[in-house]
N, CA, C and O atoms as a GROMACS GRO file, in nm:
protein
  308
    1UNK      N    1  -9.333   6.722  15.167
    1UNK     CA    2  -9.462   6.704  15.105
    1UNK      C    3  -9.447   6.716  14.953
    1UNK      O    4  -9.379   6.807  14.905
    2UNK      N    5  -9.509   6.626  14.878
    2UNK     CA    6  -9.502   6.626  14.732
    2UNK      C    7  -9.635   6.670  14.674
    2UNK      O    8  -9.742   6.629  14.721
    3UNK      N    9  -9.629   6.755  14.571
    3UNK     CA   10  -9.750   6.804  14.507
    3UNK      C   11  -9.797   6.704  14.402
    3UNK      O   12  -9.733   6.600  14.382
    4UNK      N   13  -9.908   6.735  14.336
    4UNK     CA   14  -9.962   6.648  14.232
    4UNK      C   15  -9.864   6.628  14.117
    4UNK      O   16  -9.867   6.524  14.050
    5UNK      N   17  -9.779   6.725  14.092
    5UNK     CA   18  -9.686   6.716  13.980
    5UNK      C   19  -9.554   6.650  14.018
    5UNK      O   20  -9.462   6.646  13.936
    6UNK      N   21  -9.543   6.598  14.137
    6UNK     CA   22  -9.423   6.529  14.178
    6UNK      C   23  -9.312   6.620  14.224
    6UNK      O   24  -9.198   6.576  14.241
    7UNK      N   25  -9.342   6.747  14.246
    7UNK     CA   26  -9.242   6.843  14.292
    7UNK      C   27  -9.258   6.859  14.442
    7UNK      O   28  -9.369   6.878  14.492
    8UNK      N   29  -9.148   6.850  14.512
    8UNK     CA   30  -9.154   6.867  14.657
    8UNK      C   31  -9.189   7.011  14.692
    8UNK      O   32  -9.150   7.104  14.622
    9UNK      N   33  -9.261   7.025  14.796
    9UNK     CA   34  -9.299   7.157  14.842
    9UNK      C   35  -9.173   7.239  14.869
    9UNK      O   36  -9.083   7.193  14.938
   10UNK      N   37  -9.166   7.359  14.815
   10UNK     CA   38  -9.051   7.445  14.834
   10UNK      C   39  -8.946   7.431  14.724
   10UNK      O   40  -8.853   7.510  14.720
   11UNK      N   41  -8.960   7.331  14.636
   11UNK     CA   42  -8.866   7.313  14.525
   11UNK      C   43  -8.930   7.362  14.397
   11UNK      O   44  -9.052   7.355  14.379
   12UNK      N   45  -8.847   7.411  14.308
   12UNK     CA   46  -8.897   7.453  14.177
   12UNK      C   47  -8.884   7.338  14.079
   12UNK      O   48  -8.786   7.264  14.084
   13UNK      N   49  -8.981   7.321  13.990
   13UNK     CA   50  -8.968   7.216  13.889
   13UNK      C   51  -8.855   7.250  13.793
   13UNK      O   52  -8.821   7.367  13.775
   14UNK      N   53  -8.798   7.150  13.732
   14UNK     CA   54  -8.688   7.167  13.639
   14UNK      C   55  -8.745   7.207  13.503
   14UNK      O   56  -8.779   7.120  13.422
   15UNK      N   57  -8.757   7.337  13.479
   15UNK     CA   58  -8.810   7.388  13.353
   15UNK      C   59  -8.717   7.495  13.299
   15UNK      O   60  -8.634   7.549  13.372
   16UNK      N   61  -8.732   7.526  13.172
   16UNK     CA   62  -8.654   7.634  13.112
   16UNK      C   63  -8.534   7.583  13.036
   16UNK      O   64  -8.520   7.463  13.010
   17UNK      N   65  -8.446   7.676  13.002
   17UNK     CA   66  -8.328   7.645  12.923
   17UNK      C   67  -8.242   7.541  12.994
   17UNK      O   68  -8.209   7.556  13.112
   18UNK      N   69  -8.207   7.436  12.923
   18UNK     CA   70  -8.122   7.333  12.978
   18UNK      C   71  -8.194   7.225  13.057
   18UNK      O   72  -8.131   7.129  13.102
   19UNK      N   73  -8.323   7.238  13.073
   19UNK     CA   74  -8.396   7.142  13.156
   19UNK      C   75  -8.405   7.004  13.093
   19UNK      O   76  -8.427   6.905  13.163
   20UNK      N   77  -8.390   6.997  12.962
   20UNK     CA   78  -8.400   6.867  12.895
   20UNK      C   79  -8.265   6.812  12.853
   20UNK      O   80  -8.258   6.709  12.785
   21UNK      N   81  -8.158   6.878  12.892
   21UNK     CA   82  -8.024   6.831  12.854
   21UNK      C   83  -7.985   6.706  12.931
   21UNK      O   84  -8.017   6.691  13.050
   22UNK      N   85  -7.917   6.619  12.862
   22UNK     CA   86  -7.862   6.500  12.928
   22UNK      C   87  -7.731   6.539  12.996
   22UNK      O   88  -7.668   6.639  12.961
   23UNK      N   89  -7.692   6.459  13.091
   23UNK     CA   90  -7.564   6.483  13.157
   23UNK      C   91  -7.453   6.474  13.053
   23UNK      O   92  -7.451   6.381  12.971
   24UNK      N   93  -7.362   6.567  13.056
   24UNK     CA   94  -7.254   6.570  12.958
   24UNK      C   95  -7.140   6.478  13.003
   24UNK      O   96  -7.117   6.458  13.122
   25UNK      N   97  -7.070   6.424  12.905
   25UNK     CA   98  -6.956   6.341  12.938
   25UNK      C   99  -6.830   6.408  12.884
   25UNK      O  100  -6.835   6.488  12.791
   26UNK      N  101  -6.719   6.375  12.944
   26UNK     CA  102  -6.591   6.429  12.899
   26UNK      C  103  -6.540   6.344  12.784
   26UNK      O  104  -6.537   6.222  12.792
   27UNK      N  105  -6.501   6.411  12.676
   27UNK     CA  106  -6.448   6.341  12.560
   27UNK      C  107  -6.297   6.361  12.553
   27UNK      O  108  -6.246   6.471  12.577
   28UNK      N  109  -6.228   6.255  12.521
   28UNK     CA  110  -6.085   6.266  12.499
   28UNK      C  111  -6.062   6.315  12.357
   28UNK      O  112  -6.155   6.317  12.276
   29UNK      N  113  -5.940   6.353  12.327
   29UNK     CA  114  -5.906   6.392  12.190
   29UNK      C  115  -5.933   6.277  12.094
   29UNK      O  116  -5.980   6.298  11.982
   30UNK      N  117  -5.904   6.157  12.138
   30UNK     CA  118  -5.928   6.038  12.057
   30UNK      C  119  -6.077   6.020  12.028
   30UNK      O  120  -6.116   5.987  11.916
   31UNK      N  121  -6.160   6.044  12.129
   31UNK     CA  122  -6.305   6.035  12.111
   31UNK      C  123  -6.352   6.133  12.003
   31UNK      O  124  -6.432   6.097  11.917
   32UNK      N  125  -6.301   6.255  12.008
   32UNK     CA  126  -6.341   6.357  11.912
   32UNK      C  127  -6.298   6.317  11.771
   32UNK      O  128  -6.375   6.329  11.676
   33UNK      N  129  -6.175   6.268  11.758
   33UNK     CA  130  -6.127   6.224  11.627
   33UNK      C  131  -6.211   6.109  11.573
   33UNK      O  132  -6.242   6.104  11.454
   34UNK      N  133  -6.248   6.017  11.660
   34UNK     CA  134  -6.333   5.904  11.619
   34UNK      C  135  -6.470   5.952  11.573
   34UNK      O  136  -6.526   5.899  11.477
   35UNK      N  137  -6.525   6.050  11.642
   35UNK     CA  138  -6.656   6.105  11.605
   35UNK      C  139  -6.648   6.172  11.468
   35UNK      O  140  -6.736   6.154  11.384
   36UNK      N  141  -6.542   6.248  11.446
   36UNK     CA  142  -6.525   6.315  11.316
   36UNK      C  143  -6.507   6.210  11.206
   36UNK      O  144  -6.564   6.225  11.098
   37UNK      N  145  -6.429   6.106  11.232
   37UNK     CA  146  -6.411   6.000  11.132
   37UNK      C  147  -6.543   5.931  11.102
   37UNK      O  148  -6.573   5.900  10.986
   38UNK      N  149  -6.622   5.908  11.204
   38UNK     CA  150  -6.753   5.847  11.184
   38UNK      C  151  -6.841   5.935  11.095
   38UNK      O  152  -6.912   5.885  11.008
   39UNK      N  153  -6.836   6.065  11.117
   39UNK     CA  154  -6.914   6.158  11.035
   39UNK      C  155  -6.867   6.155  10.890
   39UNK      O  156  -6.948   6.159  10.798
   40UNK      N  157  -6.736   6.149  10.869
   40UNK     CA  158  -6.682   6.137  10.733
   40UNK      C  159  -6.736   6.011  10.666
   40UNK      O  160  -6.779   6.014  10.551
   41UNK      N  161  -6.732   5.901  10.739
   41UNK     CA  162  -6.781   5.774  10.686
   41UNK      C  163  -6.930   5.783  10.650
   41UNK      O  164  -6.972   5.733  10.546
   42UNK      N  165  -7.008   5.846  10.737
   42UNK     CA  166  -7.152   5.860  10.712
   42UNK      C  167  -7.180   5.949  10.590
   42UNK      O  168  -7.266   5.917  10.509
   43UNK      N  169  -7.106   6.059  10.578
   43UNK     CA  170  -7.124   6.147  10.463
   43UNK      C  171  -7.089   6.075  10.333
   43UNK      O  172  -7.159   6.086  10.233
   44UNK      N  173  -6.979   6.001  10.336
   44UNK     CA  174  -6.936   5.926  10.217
   44UNK      C  175  -7.038   5.817  10.182
   44UNK      O  176  -7.069   5.796  10.064
   45UNK      N  177  -7.089   5.749  10.283
   45UNK     CA  178  -7.189   5.645  10.260
   45UNK      C  179  -7.316   5.705  10.200
   45UNK      O  180  -7.374   5.649  10.107
   46UNK      N  181  -7.358   5.819  10.253
   46UNK     CA  182  -7.478   5.885  10.201
   46UNK      C  183  -7.459   5.927  10.055
   46UNK      O  184  -7.549   5.912   9.973
   47UNK      N  185  -7.340   5.978  10.024
   47UNK     CA  186  -7.312   6.018   9.886
   47UNK      C  187  -7.317   5.897   9.793
   47UNK      O  188  -7.368   5.906   9.682
   48UNK      N  189  -7.264   5.785   9.838
   48UNK     CA  190  -7.266   5.663   9.757
   48UNK      C  191  -7.407   5.612   9.735
   48UNK      O  192  -7.441   5.566   9.626
   49UNK      N  193  -7.489   5.622   9.839
   49UNK     CA  194  -7.627   5.574   9.826
   49UNK      C  195  -7.708   5.659   9.729
   49UNK      O  196  -7.796   5.608   9.659
   50UNK      N  197  -7.678   5.789   9.724
   50UNK     CA  198  -7.751   5.876   9.631
   50UNK      C  199  -7.712   5.848   9.487
   50UNK      O  200  -7.793   5.865   9.396
   51UNK      N  201  -7.588   5.806   9.467
   51UNK     CA  202  -7.542   5.773   9.333
   51UNK      C  203  -7.551   5.891   9.238
   51UNK      O  204  -7.523   6.004   9.276
   52UNK      N  205  -7.591   5.863   9.115
   52UNK     CA  206  -7.596   5.967   9.012
   52UNK      C  207  -7.730   6.040   9.009
   52UNK      O  208  -7.746   6.134   8.932
   53UNK      N  209  -7.823   5.999   9.091
   53UNK     CA  210  -7.957   6.057   9.086
   53UNK      C  211  -7.967   6.200   9.134
   53UNK      O  212  -8.055   6.274   9.090
   54UNK      N  213  -7.878   6.241   9.225
   54UNK     CA  214  -7.884   6.376   9.280
   54UNK      C  215  -7.743   6.434   9.286
   54UNK      O  216  -7.683   6.442   9.393
   55UNK      N  217  -7.690   6.474   9.171
   55UNK     CA  218  -7.550   6.515   9.165
   55UNK      C  219  -7.514   6.632   9.257
   55UNK      O  220  -7.403   6.636   9.311
   56UNK      N  221  -7.604   6.727   9.275
   56UNK     CA  222  -7.574   6.841   9.363
   56UNK      C  223  -7.562   6.796   9.508
   56UNK      O  224  -7.472   6.841   9.580
   57UNK      N  225  -7.650   6.709   9.550
   57UNK     CA  226  -7.645   6.658   9.687
   57UNK      C  227  -7.521   6.573   9.709
   57UNK      O  228  -7.456   6.582   9.813
   58UNK      N  229  -7.488   6.491   9.611
   58UNK     CA  230  -7.368   6.407   9.619
   58UNK      C  231  -7.244   6.495   9.631
   58UNK      O  232  -7.157   6.469   9.713
   59UNK      N  233  -7.237   6.599   9.549
   59UNK     CA  234  -7.122   6.690   9.552
   59UNK      C  235  -7.111   6.759   9.688
   59UNK      O  236  -7.002   6.774   9.742
   60UNK      N  237  -7.225   6.800   9.744
   60UNK     CA  238  -7.225   6.868   9.874
   60UNK      C  239  -7.176   6.772   9.983
   60UNK      O  240  -7.094   6.810  10.067
   61UNK      N  241  -7.226   6.650   9.983
   61UNK     CA  242  -7.186   6.552  10.083
   61UNK      C  243  -7.037   6.519  10.072
   61UNK      O  244  -6.967   6.510  10.173
   62UNK      N  245  -6.990   6.501   9.950
   62UNK     CA  246  -6.847   6.471   9.931
   62UNK      C  247  -6.760   6.589   9.972
   62UNK      O  248  -6.651   6.571  10.026
   63UNK      N  249  -6.808   6.710   9.945
   63UNK     CA  250  -6.734   6.830   9.984
   63UNK      C  251  -6.724   6.839  10.137
   63UNK      O  252  -6.618   6.869  10.191
   64UNK      N  253  -6.834   6.811  10.205
   64UNK     CA  254  -6.834   6.813  10.352
   64UNK      C  255  -6.738   6.708  10.407
   64UNK      O  256  -6.664   6.734  10.502
   65UNK      N  257  -6.739   6.589  10.347
   65UNK     CA  258  -6.648   6.483  10.390
   65UNK      C  259  -6.503   6.525  10.367
   65UNK      O  260  -6.416   6.497  10.450
   66UNK      N  261  -6.477   6.591  10.254
   66UNK     CA  262  -6.340   6.635  10.224
   66UNK      C  263  -6.291   6.739  10.324
   66UNK      O  264  -6.176   6.736  10.366
   67UNK      N  265  -6.379   6.830  10.363
   67UNK     CA  266  -6.341   6.932  10.462
   67UNK      C  267  -6.305   6.865  10.595
   67UNK      O  268  -6.203   6.897  10.656
   68UNK      N  269  -6.388   6.771  10.638
   68UNK     CA  270  -6.360   6.703  10.765
   68UNK      C  271  -6.234   6.618  10.756
   68UNK      O  272  -6.162   6.603  10.855
   69UNK      N  273  -6.206   6.563  10.639
   69UNK     CA  274  -6.083   6.486  10.619
   69UNK      C  275  -5.961   6.575  10.638
   69UNK      O  276  -5.863   6.533  10.700
   70UNK      N  277  -5.966   6.696  10.586
   70UNK     CA  278  -5.856   6.792  10.605
   70UNK      C  279  -5.839   6.824  10.753
   70UNK      O  280  -5.727   6.833  10.803
   71UNK      N  281  -5.950   6.841  10.822
   71UNK     CA  282  -5.944   6.868  10.966
   71UNK      C  283  -5.873   6.754  11.038
   71UNK      O  284  -5.787   6.778  11.123
   72UNK      N  285  -5.909   6.631  11.005
   72UNK     CA  286  -5.844   6.516  11.069
   72UNK      C  287  -5.696   6.510  11.036
   72UNK      O  288  -5.613   6.481  11.122
   73UNK      N  289  -5.662   6.536  10.910
   73UNK     CA  290  -5.521   6.533  10.870
   73UNK      C  291  -5.441   6.637  10.947
   73UNK      O  292  -5.328   6.611  10.990
   74UNK      N  293  -5.498   6.755  10.964
   74UNK     CA  294  -5.427   6.861  11.038
   74UNK      C  295  -5.417   6.827  11.186
   74UNK      O  296  -5.326   6.874  11.255
   75UNK      N  297  -5.509   6.745  11.234
   75UNK     CA  298  -5.505   6.703  11.374
   75UNK      C  299  -5.409   6.585  11.394
   75UNK      O  300  -5.387   6.540  11.506
   76UNK      N  301  -5.353   6.536  11.283
   76UNK     CA  302  -5.257   6.427  11.293
   76UNK      C  303  -5.318   6.290  11.297
   76UNK      O  304  -5.256   6.196  11.347
   77UNK      N  305  -5.438   6.277  11.246
   77UNK     CA  306  -5.508   6.147  11.248
   77UNK      C  307  -5.480   6.072  11.120
   77UNK      O  308  -5.530   5.961  11.102
   0.00000   0.00000   0.00000
């Protein structure tokens, strides 16, 4: 028997911590490296778009990209 909320009688609705999480997928080492490289590219692109108008933000974005670049280099990418 189904209630008005679509929950079967005797079942608890999916609520609480983790109830809205999507199914997780397994990432390979290559997948992780590609994700980090994509983030570096996005940070660099954002810094370029800001140009000279926001020097502190540009410096922060470039610094973040540099840190991730070191991580990739140490990972052998």
